[in-house]
mmCIF file as Biopython writes it, N, C-alpha, C and O atoms, coordinates in Angstrom:
data_model
#
loop_
_atom_site.group_PDB
_atom_site.id
_atom_site.type_symbol
_atom_site.label_atom_id
_atom_site.label_alt_id
_atom_site.label_comp_id
_atom_site.label_asym_id
_atom_site.label_entity_id
_atom_site.label_seq_id
_atom_site.pdbx_PDB_ins_code
_atom_site.Cartn_x
_atom_site.Cartn_y
_atom_site.Cartn_z
_atom_site.occupancy
_atom_site.B_iso_or_equiv
_atom_site.auth_seq_id
_atom_site.auth_asym_id
_atom_site.pdbx_PDB_model_num
ATOM 1   N N  . MET A ? 1  ? 36.969 -34.175 -31.349 1.0 0.0 1  A 1 
ATOM 2   C CA . MET A ? 1  ? 36.789 -34.237 -29.916 1.0 0.0 1  A 1 
ATOM 3   C C  . MET A ? 1  ? 36.069 -32.979 -29.468 1.0 0.0 1  A 1 
ATOM 4   O O  . MET A ? 1  ? 36.449 -31.862 -29.819 1.0 0.0 1  A 1 
ATOM 5   N N  . ILE A ? 2  ? 35.036 -33.184 -28.694 1.0 0.0 2  A 1 
ATOM 6   C CA . ILE A ? 2  ? 34.325 -32.069 -28.073 1.0 0.0 2  A 1 
ATOM 7   C C  . ILE A ? 2  ? 34.451 -32.243 -26.576 1.0 0.0 2  A 1 
ATOM 8   O O  . ILE A ? 2  ? 34.147 -33.309 -26.042 1.0 0.0 2  A 1 
ATOM 9   N N  . GLY A ? 3  ? 34.898 -31.203 -25.896 1.0 0.0 3  A 1 
ATOM 10  C CA . GLY A ? 3  ? 35.054 -31.224 -24.451 1.0 0.0 3  A 1 
ATOM 11  C C  . GLY A ? 3  ? 33.964 -30.432 -23.764 1.0 0.0 3  A 1 
ATOM 12  O O  . GLY A ? 3  ? 33.613 -29.332 -24.190 1.0 0.0 3  A 1 
ATOM 13  N N  . LEU A ? 4  ? 33.431 -31.003 -22.696 1.0 0.0 4  A 1 
ATOM 14  C CA . LEU A ? 4  ? 32.400 -30.343 -21.905 1.0 0.0 4  A 1 
ATOM 15  C C  . LEU A ? 4  ? 32.832 -30.362 -20.443 1.0 0.0 4  A 1 
ATOM 16  O O  . LEU A ? 4  ? 33.340 -31.372 -19.954 1.0 0.0 4  A 1 
ATOM 17  N N  . SER A ? 5  ? 32.630 -29.246 -19.749 1.0 0.0 5  A 1 
ATOM 18  C CA . SER A ? 5  ? 32.993 -29.158 -18.349 1.0 0.0 5  A 1 
ATOM 19  C C  . SER A ? 5  ? 31.820 -28.599 -17.554 1.0 0.0 5  A 1 
ATOM 20  O O  . SER A ? 5  ? 31.119 -27.695 -18.009 1.0 0.0 5  A 1 
ATOM 21  N N  . ALA A ? 6  ? 31.618 -29.147 -16.365 1.0 0.0 6  A 1 
ATOM 22  C CA . ALA A ? 6  ? 30.539 -28.660 -15.492 1.0 0.0 6  A 1 
ATOM 23  C C  . ALA A ? 6  ? 31.087 -28.495 -14.077 1.0 0.0 6  A 1 
ATOM 24  O O  . ALA A ? 6  ? 31.774 -29.373 -13.555 1.0 0.0 6  A 1 
ATOM 25  N N  . LEU A ? 7  ? 30.777 -27.383 -13.483 1.0 0.0 7  A 1 
ATOM 26  C CA . LEU A ? 7  ? 31.206 -27.134 -12.110 1.0 0.0 7  A 1 
ATOM 27  C C  . LEU A ? 7  ? 30.079 -27.304 -11.103 1.0 0.0 7  A 1 
ATOM 28  O O  . LEU A ? 7  ? 30.320 -27.351 -9.897  1.0 0.0 7  A 1 
ATOM 29  N N  . MET A ? 8  ? 28.849 -27.398 -11.597 1.0 0.0 8  A 1 
ATOM 30  C CA . MET A ? 8  ? 27.694 -27.545 -10.709 1.0 0.0 8  A 1 
ATOM 31  C C  . MET A ? 8  ? 26.811 -28.689 -11.202 1.0 0.0 8  A 1 
ATOM 32  O O  . MET A ? 8  ? 26.736 -28.949 -12.403 1.0 0.0 8  A 1 
ATOM 33  N N  . THR A ? 9  ? 26.156 -29.357 -10.289 1.0 0.0 9  A 1 
ATOM 34  C CA . THR A ? 9  ? 25.284 -30.467 -10.684 1.0 0.0 9  A 1 
ATOM 35  C C  . THR A ? 9  ? 24.133 -29.993 -11.560 1.0 0.0 9  A 1 
ATOM 36  O O  . THR A ? 9  ? 23.607 -30.772 -12.355 1.0 0.0 9  A 1 
ATOM 37  N N  . THR A ? 10 ? 23.735 -28.742 -11.431 1.0 0.0 10 A 1 
ATOM 38  C CA . THR A ? 10 ? 22.629 -28.244 -12.244 1.0 0.0 10 A 1 
ATOM 39  C C  . THR A ? 10 ? 23.012 -28.118 -13.713 1.0 0.0 10 A 1 
ATOM 40  O O  . THR A ? 10 ? 22.146 -28.199 -14.584 1.0 0.0 10 A 1 
ATOM 41  N N  . THR A ? 11 ? 24.289 -27.923 -13.999 1.0 0.0 11 A 1 
ATOM 42  C CA . THR A ? 11 ? 24.722 -27.844 -15.400 1.0 0.0 11 A 1 
ATOM 43  C C  . THR A ? 11 ? 25.216 -29.186 -15.928 1.0 0.0 11 A 1 
ATOM 44  O O  . THR A ? 11 ? 25.253 -29.407 -17.138 1.0 0.0 11 A 1 
ATOM 45  N N  . MET A ? 12 ? 25.593 -30.078 -15.022 1.0 0.0 12 A 1 
ATOM 46  C CA . MET A ? 12 ? 26.105 -31.390 -15.436 1.0 0.0 12 A 1 
ATOM 47  C C  . MET A ? 12 ? 25.079 -32.153 -16.259 1.0 0.0 12 A 1 
ATOM 48  O O  . MET A ? 12 ? 25.440 -32.825 -17.225 1.0 0.0 12 A 1 
ATOM 49  N N  . VAL A ? 13 ? 23.819 -32.062 -15.894 1.0 0.0 13 A 1 
ATOM 50  C CA . VAL A ? 13 ? 22.787 -32.823 -16.611 1.0 0.0 13 A 1 
ATOM 51  C C  . VAL A ? 13 ? 22.649 -32.369 -18.064 1.0 0.0 13 A 1 
ATOM 52  O O  . VAL A ? 13 ? 22.141 -33.117 -18.899 1.0 0.0 13 A 1 
ATOM 53  N N  . ASN A ? 14 ? 23.091 -31.163 -18.368 1.0 0.0 14 A 1 
ATOM 54  C CA . ASN A ? 14 ? 23.040 -30.678 -19.751 1.0 0.0 14 A 1 
ATOM 55  C C  . ASN A ? 14 ? 24.014 -31.425 -20.654 1.0 0.0 14 A 1 
ATOM 56  O O  . ASN A ? 14 ? 23.827 -31.444 -21.871 1.0 0.0 14 A 1 
ATOM 57  N N  . MET A ? 15 ? 25.041 -32.034 -20.091 1.0 0.0 15 A 1 
ATOM 58  C CA . MET A ? 15 ? 26.008 -32.781 -20.893 1.0 0.0 15 A 1 
ATOM 59  C C  . MET A ? 15 ? 25.311 -33.901 -21.668 1.0 0.0 15 A 1 
ATOM 60  O O  . MET A ? 15 ? 25.559 -34.093 -22.858 1.0 0.0 15 A 1 
ATOM 61  N N  . LYS A ? 16 ? 24.450 -34.625 -20.985 1.0 0.0 16 A 1 
ATOM 62  C CA . LYS A ? 16 ? 23.715 -35.720 -21.634 1.0 0.0 16 A 1 
ATOM 63  C C  . LYS A ? 16 ? 22.865 -35.176 -22.782 1.0 0.0 16 A 1 
ATOM 64  O O  . LYS A ? 16 ? 22.818 -35.766 -23.861 1.0 0.0 16 A 1 
ATOM 65  N N  . ASP A ? 17 ? 22.197 -34.054 -22.544 1.0 0.0 17 A 1 
ATOM 66  C CA . ASP A ? 17 ? 21.352 -33.449 -23.583 1.0 0.0 17 A 1 
ATOM 67  C C  . ASP A ? 17 ? 22.183 -33.015 -24.785 1.0 0.0 17 A 1 
ATOM 68  O O  . ASP A ? 17 ? 21.777 -33.218 -25.929 1.0 0.0 17 A 1 
ATOM 69  N N  . ILE A ? 18 ? 23.333 -32.424 -24.531 1.0 0.0 18 A 1 
ATOM 70  C CA . ILE A ? 18 ? 24.194 -31.958 -25.626 1.0 0.0 18 A 1 
ATOM 71  C C  . ILE A ? 18 ? 24.685 -33.131 -26.458 1.0 0.0 18 A 1 
ATOM 72  O O  . ILE A ? 18 ? 24.668 -33.073 -27.687 1.0 0.0 18 A 1 
ATOM 73  N N  . ILE A ? 19 ? 25.124 -34.195 -25.793 1.0 0.0 19 A 1 
ATOM 74  C CA . ILE A ? 19 ? 25.617 -35.365 -26.527 1.0 0.0 19 A 1 
ATOM 75  C C  . ILE A ? 19 ? 24.485 -36.013 -27.318 1.0 0.0 19 A 1 
ATOM 76  O O  . ILE A ? 19 ? 24.678 -36.404 -28.469 1.0 0.0 19 A 1 
ATOM 77  N N  . SER A ? 20 ? 23.313 -36.127 -26.715 1.0 0.0 20 A 1 
ATOM 78  C CA . SER A ? 20 ? 22.162 -36.706 -27.424 1.0 0.0 20 A 1 
ATOM 79  C C  . SER A ? 20 ? 21.784 -35.876 -28.638 1.0 0.0 20 A 1 
ATOM 80  O O  . SER A ? 20 ? 21.501 -36.426 -29.702 1.0 0.0 20 A 1 
ATOM 81  N N  . LEU A ? 21 ? 21.778 -34.572 -28.491 1.0 0.0 21 A 1 
ATOM 82  C CA . LEU A ? 21 ? 21.453 -33.683 -29.606 1.0 0.0 21 A 1 
ATOM 83  C C  . LEU A ? 21 ? 22.495 -33.807 -30.726 1.0 0.0 21 A 1 
ATOM 84  O O  . LEU A ? 21 ? 22.146 -33.856 -31.906 1.0 0.0 21 A 1 
ATOM 85  N N  . ALA A ? 22 ? 23.759 -33.855 -30.346 1.0 0.0 22 A 1 
ATOM 86  C CA . ALA A ? 22 ? 24.824 -34.002 -31.350 1.0 0.0 22 A 1 
ATOM 87  C C  . ALA A ? 22 ? 24.658 -35.313 -32.116 1.0 0.0 22 A 1 
ATOM 88  O O  . ALA A ? 22 ? 24.767 -35.335 -33.342 1.0 0.0 22 A 1 
ATOM 89  N N  . ARG A ? 23 ? 24.396 -36.400 -31.398 1.0 0.0 23 A 1 
ATOM 90  C CA . ARG A ? 23 ? 24.204 -37.704 -32.053 1.0 0.0 23 A 1 
ATOM 91  C C  . ARG A ? 23 ? 22.997 -37.673 -32.980 1.0 0.0 23 A 1 
ATOM 92  O O  . ARG A ? 23 ? 23.048 -38.221 -34.081 1.0 0.0 23 A 1 
ATOM 93  N N  . ALA A ? 24 ? 21.923 -37.046 -32.551 1.0 0.0 24 A 1 
ATOM 94  C CA . ALA A ? 24 ? 20.711 -36.957 -33.371 1.0 0.0 24 A 1 
ATOM 95  C C  . ALA A ? 24 ? 20.961 -36.187 -34.657 1.0 0.0 24 A 1 
ATOM 96  O O  . ALA A ? 24 ? 20.301 -36.416 -35.671 1.0 0.0 24 A 1 
ATOM 97  N N  . ARG A ? 25 ? 21.908 -35.286 -34.607 1.0 0.0 25 A 1 
ATOM 98  C CA . ARG A ? 25 ? 22.246 -34.489 -35.791 1.0 0.0 25 A 1 
ATOM 99  C C  . ARG A ? 25 ? 23.387 -35.099 -36.605 1.0 0.0 25 A 1 
ATOM 100 O O  . ARG A ? 25 ? 23.895 -34.476 -37.537 1.0 0.0 25 A 1 
ATOM 101 N N  . GLY A ? 26 ? 23.786 -36.314 -36.249 1.0 0.0 26 A 1 
ATOM 102 C CA . GLY A ? 26 ? 24.783 -37.034 -37.030 1.0 0.0 26 A 1 
ATOM 103 C C  . GLY A ? 26 ? 26.228 -36.748 -36.668 1.0 0.0 26 A 1 
ATOM 104 O O  . GLY A ? 26 ? 27.130 -37.147 -37.404 1.0 0.0 26 A 1 
ATOM 105 N N  . ILE A ? 27 ? 26.472 -36.080 -35.573 1.0 0.0 27 A 1 
ATOM 106 C CA . ILE A ? 27 ? 27.845 -35.791 -35.146 1.0 0.0 27 A 1 
ATOM 107 C C  . ILE A ? 27 ? 28.390 -37.033 -34.454 1.0 0.0 27 A 1 
ATOM 108 O O  . ILE A ? 27 ? 27.826 -37.499 -33.464 1.0 0.0 27 A 1 
ATOM 109 N N  . LYS A ? 28 ? 29.481 -37.563 -34.976 1.0 0.0 28 A 1 
ATOM 110 C CA . LYS A ? 28 ? 30.022 -38.827 -34.491 1.0 0.0 28 A 1 
ATOM 111 C C  . LYS A ? 28 ? 31.337 -38.687 -33.737 1.0 0.0 28 A 1 
ATOM 112 O O  . LYS A ? 28 ? 31.984 -39.693 -33.447 1.0 0.0 28 A 1 
ATOM 113 N N  . THR A ? 29 ? 31.739 -37.489 -33.420 1.0 0.0 29 A 1 
ATOM 114 C CA . THR A ? 29 ? 33.001 -37.266 -32.733 1.0 0.0 29 A 1 
ATOM 115 C C  . THR A ? 29 ? 32.962 -37.786 -31.297 1.0 0.0 29 A 1 
ATOM 116 O O  . THR A ? 29 ? 31.885 -38.003 -30.741 1.0 0.0 29 A 1 
ATOM 117 N N  . ASP A ? 30 ? 34.120 -37.980 -30.708 1.0 0.0 30 A 1 
ATOM 118 C CA . ASP A ? 30 ? 34.204 -38.370 -29.303 1.0 0.0 30 A 1 
ATOM 119 C C  . ASP A ? 30 ? 33.925 -37.158 -28.416 1.0 0.0 30 A 1 
ATOM 120 O O  . ASP A ? 30 ? 34.205 -36.020 -28.790 1.0 0.0 30 A 1 
ATOM 121 N N  . PHE A ? 31 ? 33.370 -37.423 -27.240 1.0 0.0 31 A 1 
ATOM 122 C CA . PHE A ? 31 ? 33.142 -36.389 -26.237 1.0 0.0 31 A 1 
ATOM 123 C C  . PHE A ? 31 ? 33.998 -36.692 -25.020 1.0 0.0 31 A 1 
ATOM 124 O O  . PHE A ? 31 ? 34.180 -37.851 -24.646 1.0 0.0 31 A 1 
ATOM 125 N N  . LEU A ? 32 ? 34.516 -35.649 -24.412 1.0 0.0 32 A 1 
ATOM 126 C CA . LEU A ? 32 ? 35.313 -35.744 -23.192 1.0 0.0 32 A 1 
ATOM 127 C C  . LEU A ? 32 ? 34.676 -34.817 -22.175 1.0 0.0 32 A 1 
ATOM 128 O O  . LEU A ? 32 ? 34.496 -33.629 -22.442 1.0 0.0 32 A 1 
ATOM 129 N N  . VAL A ? 33 ? 34.331 -35.354 -21.005 1.0 0.0 33 A 1 
ATOM 130 C CA . VAL A ? 33 ? 33.679 -34.540 -19.985 1.0 0.0 33 A 1 
ATOM 131 C C  . VAL A ? 33 ? 34.504 -34.534 -18.711 1.0 0.0 33 A 1 
ATOM 132 O O  . VAL A ? 33 ? 35.278 -35.452 -18.441 1.0 0.0 33 A 1 
ATOM 133 N N  . GLY A ? 34 ? 34.319 -33.484 -17.942 1.0 0.0 34 A 1 
ATOM 134 C CA . GLY A ? 34 ? 34.993 -33.352 -16.658 1.0 0.0 34 A 1 
ATOM 135 C C  . GLY A ? 34 ? 34.410 -32.180 -15.903 1.0 0.0 34 A 1 
ATOM 136 O O  . GLY A ? 34 ? 33.448 -31.550 -16.343 1.0 0.0 34 A 1 
ATOM 137 N N  . GLY A ? 35 ? 34.997 -31.903 -14.780 1.0 0.0 35 A 1 
ATOM 138 C CA . GLY A ? 35 ? 34.535 -30.818 -13.938 1.0 0.0 35 A 1 
ATOM 139 C C  . GLY A ? 35 ? 34.381 -31.294 -12.512 1.0 0.0 35 A 1 
ATOM 140 O O  . GLY A ? 35 ? 34.439 -32.493 -12.236 1.0 0.0 35 A 1 
ATOM 141 N N  . ALA A ? 36 ? 34.188 -30.371 -11.627 1.0 0.0 36 A 1 
ATOM 142 C CA . ALA A ? 36 ? 34.177 -30.669 -10.193 1.0 0.0 36 A 1 
ATOM 143 C C  . ALA A ? 36 ? 33.159 -31.726 -9.791  1.0 0.0 36 A 1 
ATOM 144 O O  . ALA A ? 36 ? 33.425 -32.511 -8.881  1.0 0.0 36 A 1 
ATOM 145 N N  . VAL A ? 37 ? 32.020 -31.768 -10.433 1.0 0.0 37 A 1 
ATOM 146 C CA . VAL A ? 37 ? 30.951 -32.688 -10.019 1.0 0.0 37 A 1 
ATOM 147 C C  . VAL A ? 37 ? 30.810 -33.913 -10.909 1.0 0.0 37 A 1 
ATOM 148 O O  . VAL A ? 37 ? 29.978 -34.778 -10.636 1.0 0.0 37 A 1 
ATOM 149 N N  . VAL A ? 38 ? 31.597 -34.001 -11.952 1.0 0.0 38 A 1 
ATOM 150 C CA . VAL A ? 38 ? 31.474 -35.099 -12.920 1.0 0.0 38 A 1 
ATOM 151 C C  . VAL A ? 38 ? 32.305 -36.290 -12.452 1.0 0.0 38 A 1 
ATOM 152 O O  . VAL A ? 38 ? 33.431 -36.129 -11.983 1.0 0.0 38 A 1 
ATOM 153 N N  . THR A ? 39 ? 31.737 -37.482 -12.586 1.0 0.0 39 A 1 
ATOM 154 C CA . THR A ? 39 ? 32.448 -38.707 -12.224 1.0 0.0 39 A 1 
ATOM 155 C C  . THR A ? 39 ? 32.673 -39.564 -13.467 1.0 0.0 39 A 1 
ATOM 156 O O  . THR A ? 39 ? 32.041 -39.367 -14.504 1.0 0.0 39 A 1 
ATOM 157 N N  . GLU A ? 40 ? 33.578 -40.508 -13.334 1.0 0.0 40 A 1 
ATOM 158 C CA . GLU A ? 40 ? 33.845 -41.428 -14.437 1.0 0.0 40 A 1 
ATOM 159 C C  . GLU A ? 40 ? 32.592 -42.253 -14.764 1.0 0.0 40 A 1 
ATOM 160 O O  . GLU A ? 40 ? 32.317 -42.534 -15.931 1.0 0.0 40 A 1 
ATOM 161 N N  . ALA A ? 41 ? 31.848 -42.633 -13.746 1.0 0.0 41 A 1 
ATOM 162 C CA . ALA A ? 41 ? 30.620 -43.406 -13.963 1.0 0.0 41 A 1 
ATOM 163 C C  . ALA A ? 41 ? 29.585 -42.585 -14.734 1.0 0.0 41 A 1 
ATOM 164 O O  . ALA A ? 41 ? 28.909 -43.112 -15.617 1.0 0.0 41 A 1 
ATOM 165 N N  . TYR A ? 42 ? 29.462 -41.311 -14.406 1.0 0.0 42 A 1 
ATOM 166 C CA . TYR A ? 42 ? 28.508 -40.459 -15.127 1.0 0.0 42 A 1 
ATOM 167 C C  . TYR A ? 42 ? 28.942 -40.311 -16.583 1.0 0.0 42 A 1 
ATOM 168 O O  . TYR A ? 42 ? 28.112 -40.393 -17.489 1.0 0.0 42 A 1 
ATOM 169 N N  . ALA A ? 43 ? 30.227 -40.096 -16.811 1.0 0.0 43 A 1 
ATOM 170 C CA . ALA A ? 43 ? 30.737 -39.963 -18.178 1.0 0.0 43 A 1 
ATOM 171 C C  . ALA A ? 43 ? 30.403 -41.206 -18.996 1.0 0.0 43 A 1 
ATOM 172 O O  . ALA A ? 43 ? 29.937 -41.101 -20.130 1.0 0.0 43 A 1 
ATOM 173 N N  . ALA A ? 44 ? 30.639 -42.370 -18.425 1.0 0.0 44 A 1 
ATOM 174 C CA . ALA A ? 44 ? 30.340 -43.622 -19.127 1.0 0.0 44 A 1 
ATOM 175 C C  . ALA A ? 44 ? 28.851 -43.744 -19.415 1.0 0.0 44 A 1 
ATOM 176 O O  . ALA A ? 44 ? 28.464 -44.242 -20.472 1.0 0.0 44 A 1 
ATOM 177 N N  . SER A ? 45 ? 28.020 -43.298 -18.493 1.0 0.0 45 A 1 
ATOM 178 C CA . SER A ? 45 ? 26.580 -43.435 -18.675 1.0 0.0 45 A 1 
ATOM 179 C C  . SER A ? 45 ? 26.034 -42.553 -19.799 1.0 0.0 45 A 1 
ATOM 180 O O  . SER A ? 45 ? 24.957 -42.823 -20.331 1.0 0.0 45 A 1 
ATOM 181 N N  . ILE A ? 46 ? 26.766 -41.509 -20.158 1.0 0.0 46 A 1 
ATOM 182 C CA . ILE A ? 46 ? 26.317 -40.633 -21.249 1.0 0.0 46 A 1 
ATOM 183 C C  . ILE A ? 46 ? 27.149 -40.827 -22.517 1.0 0.0 46 A 1 
ATOM 184 O O  . ILE A ? 46 ? 27.015 -40.067 -23.476 1.0 0.0 46 A 1 
ATOM 185 N N  . GLY A ? 47 ? 28.005 -41.847 -22.517 1.0 0.0 47 A 1 
ATOM 186 C CA . GLY A ? 47 ? 28.778 -42.172 -23.718 1.0 0.0 47 A 1 
ATOM 187 C C  . GLY A ? 47 ? 29.958 -41.265 -23.973 1.0 0.0 47 A 1 
ATOM 188 O O  . GLY A ? 47 ? 30.302 -40.994 -25.123 1.0 0.0 47 A 1 
ATOM 189 N N  . ALA A ? 48 ? 30.583 -40.793 -22.906 1.0 0.0 48 A 1 
ATOM 190 C CA . ALA A ? 48 ? 31.723 -39.885 -23.042 1.0 0.0 48 A 1 
ATOM 191 C C  . ALA A ? 48 ? 32.932 -40.438 -22.302 1.0 0.0 48 A 1 
ATOM 192 O O  . ALA A ? 48 ? 32.802 -41.286 -21.419 1.0 0.0 48 A 1 
ATOM 193 N N  . SER A ? 49 ? 34.102 -39.950 -22.671 1.0 0.0 49 A 1 
ATOM 194 C CA . SER A ? 49 ? 35.308 -40.220 -21.905 1.0 0.0 49 A 1 
ATOM 195 C C  . SER A ? 49 ? 35.346 -39.239 -20.743 1.0 0.0 49 A 1 
ATOM 196 O O  . SER A ? 49 ? 34.683 -38.202 -20.778 1.0 0.0 49 A 1 
ATOM 197 N N  . PHE A ? 50 ? 36.126 -39.568 -19.709 1.0 0.0 50 A 1 
ATOM 198 C CA . PHE A ? 50 ? 36.199 -38.741 -18.509 1.0 0.0 50 A 1 
ATOM 199 C C  . PHE A ? 50 ? 37.630 -38.295 -18.253 1.0 0.0 50 A 1 
ATOM 200 O O  . PHE A ? 50 ? 38.572 -39.068 -18.427 1.0 0.0 50 A 1 
ATOM 201 N N  . ALA A ? 51 ? 37.783 -37.061 -17.845 1.0 0.0 51 A 1 
ATOM 202 C CA . ALA A ? 51 ? 39.086 -36.547 -17.407 1.0 0.0 51 A 1 
ATOM 203 C C  . ALA A ? 51 ? 38.893 -35.827 -16.086 1.0 0.0 51 A 1 
ATOM 204 O O  . ALA A ? 51 ? 38.014 -34.976 -15.952 1.0 0.0 51 A 1 
ATOM 205 N N  . LYS A ? 52 ? 39.724 -36.177 -15.110 1.0 0.0 52 A 1 
ATOM 206 C CA . LYS A ? 52 ? 39.576 -35.551 -13.795 1.0 0.0 52 A 1 
ATOM 207 C C  . LYS A ? 52 ? 40.146 -34.147 -13.748 1.0 0.0 52 A 1 
ATOM 208 O O  . LYS A ? 52 ? 39.779 -33.357 -12.878 1.0 0.0 52 A 1 
ATOM 209 N N  . ASP A ? 53 ? 41.052 -33.821 -14.689 1.0 0.0 53 A 1 
ATOM 210 C CA . ASP A ? 53 ? 41.627 -32.479 -14.743 1.0 0.0 53 A 1 
ATOM 211 C C  . ASP A ? 53 ? 42.222 -32.243 -16.125 1.0 0.0 53 A 1 
ATOM 212 O O  . ASP A ? 53 ? 42.163 -33.116 -16.992 1.0 0.0 53 A 1 
ATOM 213 N N  . GLY A ? 54 ? 42.794 -31.066 -16.326 1.0 0.0 54 A 1 
ATOM 214 C CA . GLY A ? 54 ? 43.328 -30.707 -17.632 1.0 0.0 54 A 1 
ATOM 215 C C  . GLY A ? 54 ? 44.468 -31.594 -18.098 1.0 0.0 54 A 1 
ATOM 216 O O  . GLY A ? 54 ? 44.565 -31.911 -19.284 1.0 0.0 54 A 1 
ATOM 217 N N  . VAL A ? 55 ? 45.329 -31.996 -17.180 1.0 0.0 55 A 1 
ATOM 218 C CA . VAL A ? 55 ? 46.449 -32.875 -17.541 1.0 0.0 55 A 1 
ATOM 219 C C  . VAL A ? 55 ? 45.920 -34.222 -18.030 1.0 0.0 55 A 1 
ATOM 220 O O  . VAL A ? 55 ? 46.382 -34.750 -19.041 1.0 0.0 55 A 1 
ATOM 221 N N  . ALA A ? 56 ? 44.960 -34.762 -17.313 1.0 0.0 56 A 1 
ATOM 222 C CA . ALA A ? 56 ? 44.354 -36.037 -17.731 1.0 0.0 56 A 1 
ATOM 223 C C  . ALA A ? 56 ? 43.661 -35.884 -19.079 1.0 0.0 56 A 1 
ATOM 224 O O  . ALA A ? 56 ? 43.702 -36.796 -19.905 1.0 0.0 56 A 1 
ATOM 225 N N  . ALA A ? 57 ? 43.029 -34.741 -19.307 1.0 0.0 57 A 1 
ATOM 226 C CA . ALA A ? 57 ? 42.342 -34.502 -20.586 1.0 0.0 57 A 1 
ATOM 227 C C  . ALA A ? 57 ? 43.319 -34.565 -21.748 1.0 0.0 57 A 1 
ATOM 228 O O  . ALA A ? 57 ? 43.016 -35.164 -22.781 1.0 0.0 57 A 1 
ATOM 229 N N  . VAL A ? 58 ? 44.471 -33.961 -21.593 1.0 0.0 58 A 1 
ATOM 230 C CA . VAL A ? 58 ? 45.476 -33.981 -22.663 1.0 0.0 58 A 1 
ATOM 231 C C  . VAL A ? 58 ? 45.911 -35.418 -22.941 1.0 0.0 58 A 1 
ATOM 232 O O  . VAL A ? 58 ? 46.050 -35.806 -24.101 1.0 0.0 58 A 1 
ATOM 233 N N  . ARG A ? 59 ? 46.126 -36.199 -21.906 1.0 0.0 59 A 1 
ATOM 234 C CA . ARG A ? 59 ? 46.536 -37.606 -22.087 1.0 0.0 59 A 1 
ATOM 235 C C  . ARG A ? 59 ? 45.458 -38.411 -22.803 1.0 0.0 59 A 1 
ATOM 236 O O  . ARG A ? 59 ? 45.759 -39.188 -23.710 1.0 0.0 59 A 1 
ATOM 237 N N  . ILE A ? 60 ? 44.219 -38.230 -22.404 1.0 0.0 60 A 1 
ATOM 238 C CA . ILE A ? 60 ? 43.119 -38.977 -23.019 1.0 0.0 60 A 1 
ATOM 239 C C  . ILE A ? 60 ? 42.949 -38.585 -24.481 1.0 0.0 60 A 1 
ATOM 240 O O  . ILE A ? 60 ? 42.763 -39.454 -25.333 1.0 0.0 60 A 1 
ATOM 241 N N  . ILE A ? 61 ? 43.008 -37.313 -24.778 1.0 0.0 61 A 1 
ATOM 242 C CA . ILE A ? 61 ? 42.890 -36.859 -26.167 1.0 0.0 61 A 1 
ATOM 243 C C  . ILE A ? 61 ? 44.017 -37.442 -27.002 1.0 0.0 61 A 1 
ATOM 244 O O  . ILE A ? 61 ? 43.794 -37.879 -28.131 1.0 0.0 61 A 1 
ATOM 245 N N  . ASP A ? 62 ? 45.224 -37.450 -26.454 1.0 0.0 62 A 1 
ATOM 246 C CA . ASP A ? 62 ? 46.358 -38.022 -27.181 1.0 0.0 62 A 1 
ATOM 247 C C  . ASP A ? 62 ? 46.111 -39.499 -27.487 1.0 0.0 62 A 1 
ATOM 248 O O  . ASP A ? 62 ? 46.394 -39.954 -28.595 1.0 0.0 62 A 1 
ATOM 249 N N  . GLN A ? 63 ? 45.591 -40.245 -26.524 1.0 0.0 63 A 1 
ATOM 250 C CA . GLN A ? 63 ? 45.291 -41.663 -26.743 1.0 0.0 63 A 1 
ATOM 251 C C  . GLN A ? 63 ? 44.203 -41.856 -27.793 1.0 0.0 63 A 1 
ATOM 252 O O  . GLN A ? 63 ? 44.311 -42.731 -28.651 1.0 0.0 63 A 1 
ATOM 253 N N  . LEU A ? 64 ? 43.168 -41.047 -27.725 1.0 0.0 64 A 1 
ATOM 254 C CA . LEU A ? 64 ? 42.067 -41.172 -28.692 1.0 0.0 64 A 1 
ATOM 255 C C  . LEU A ? 64 ? 42.510 -40.831 -30.103 1.0 0.0 64 A 1 
ATOM 256 O O  . LEU A ? 64 ? 42.057 -41.456 -31.062 1.0 0.0 64 A 1 
ATOM 257 N N  . LEU A ? 65 ? 43.388 -39.850 -30.242 1.0 0.0 65 A 1 
ATOM 258 C CA . LEU A ? 65 ? 43.869 -39.469 -31.560 1.0 0.0 65 A 1 
ATOM 259 C C  . LEU A ? 65 ? 44.775 -40.517 -32.179 1.0 0.0 65 A 1 
ATOM 260 O O  . LEU A ? 65 ? 44.929 -40.555 -33.400 1.0 0.0 65 A 1 
ATOM 261 N N  . LYS A ? 66 ? 45.370 -41.361 -31.368 1.0 0.0 66 A 1 
ATOM 262 C CA . LYS A ? 66 ? 46.258 -42.406 -31.872 1.0 0.0 66 A 1 
ATOM 263 C C  . LYS A ? 66 ? 45.498 -43.649 -32.317 1.0 0.0 66 A 1 
ATOM 264 O O  . LYS A ? 66 ? 46.089 -44.556 -32.903 1.0 0.0 66 A 1 
ATOM 265 N N  . LYS A ? 67 ? 44.182 -43.703 -32.045 1.0 0.0 67 A 1 
ATOM 266 C CA . LYS A ? 67 ? 43.380 -44.876 -32.453 1.0 0.0 67 A 1 
ATOM 267 C C  . LYS A ? 67 ? 43.211 -44.924 -33.951 1.0 0.0 67 A 1 
ATOM 268 O O  . LYS A ? 67 ? 42.569 -45.836 -34.471 1.0 0.0 67 A 1 
#
């Protein structure tokens, strides 16, 4: 699991680039994104899971690890 957080819209767009670069290099791990400006729809559009806060992130990671 790789977690990415963005607090500004100017850095949020880098999440897509990071995930694309990781995939191009053969990294197949799950990504979890969040932050003040990140939405669930944006996370889905870049192929990541979404967490609205740290508590939600822990729950999502726990669910993903049980798969």
